[in-house]
Residue, then its C-alpha position, 0 to 999 in steps of 0.5 A: m500500499k502506498i503511503s502519499h508524501q503529503l500524509i507523511i508530512t502531516a504525520i511528522i507534523a502532528i508528532v512534532s507538534t504533540k512534543a513540543a506540547k509535552a515539552c511546556p507543561d502548565i505549571g498549575r493552572l498557568a501556561d508556561y509560555n516560555c518553557d523554563g519550568s516556571a510561571v511568571i507574569t510581570v505587570l508594568g503601569d502607574s498607580l492603579v498597578y502599583g495599587f494606590g487607594d487599596t486602603k485594604n492594604n496600605n495604599k499598595g498591593g492592588y489588583v496584582l496583590r489579590a491575584q497573586e493570592k489566587f496564584p500561589e504556583a506563580t510569581l506575579v511582579n508588581q511593577g507598577v509606578l505612582g504617576l508613570r506615563t508611557q514616555q517614562m515607561l520607554s525610558k525605564i525600560r531602555k535603561a533597565f536593559d542597560n543593566y539587564q544582569t542586575d536590574p530588577l525591571a530587566q529581570s522581570l521582563l526577561t523571566a516572564d511568561l506574560v507581561v501586562l502592560d496597563v499604562g496611558r491614562n496620565d498621558r491625558w495631562l501632557m495634552g497630547e492626542p491618545s494616539a501619541a500614547l498609543r505609539n509609546i505602549k507599542r514602542a514598548r512592547e516591541l522593545i520588550t521582545s527584541q531586547a529579549k530576544m537580542l539577548g538570548y531570552s525567549a520573548p515574553l508574550v506582552v499583553t496591552a491592557v484596555l484601561m479602566y475608565p476615570n471619572r475626571g471630566a475631560q480625562g474620562p473621554w480622552v481614556k475612552e478614546l485611548d482604549e478604542l485604539i488600544i482595542k484596535s491595535g491588537s493582534d495575533e503577536y501582541p494581544a490587546d483583549l485584557r479588558f479592565d473597561r469593563v470594571s465599574k466606575r462606581l468602584l473608584s474612590t473620591d479622587a475619582i480615578h483610583p479604585t476602592s478596595k472593592g475596585y481592586a478585587a473587582i480588577s483583580t477577577v478580571l485578571i484572574n479569568y484572563l490568565l485562566t482563558d484568554y491568556k492560555q488560548h494565547a499561549a498555546r497558539l503562539r508558543s509552538n514558536t517559542s524556544p526554551a527560555r534562557r536562564l539569567g546568569s546562564 
């Protein structure tokens, strides 16, 4: 009986794909996107990442802390900076990679399976267009992946969060416009489908921008569900092209 050349190729691809999948088992409930045997999620952004307004945790921790409690098998790294703007984020990333062997930010990016960018709302006070903030976000995510590859590491999956709306005058419509641009910017390589914008503004504190502790709990629920669903789907689709990660110091 003759076996077609195409059938042989299909069988080989199936075997290789199966082996690749088995080579990267999940860590607990989370995908090991870079196949290094650990699950690291780095969240980079402003005061909402830092957790300002989270009175239950002394104005620090926020949704990242709560998600960490749900995933003890993983390491969630909070890289939130009060007042951070997108251009400042770019500068911080560049400086971090200049000293990647010792800089905590660079290390958290190079070891990460997933990097979440939750930033942009503070750019409103520069009186520029939302599109300028988006350009910086795109540059940041491209910088993270290109620097990781250049240094011999497996690039993380970088996801742009759709921002929770503030309730302050002109800032609200500005962030809404930025969110619409973020959603449109999403791609297979750089998803933009982490929908913090769906958290109710009624969960903001009296300053009309920072969530209350209940608000941070609601944001963490969005992140937790995302990690268990969309992120796992993205990882399964993309990591077949991801080589095993180089470890820091190796």
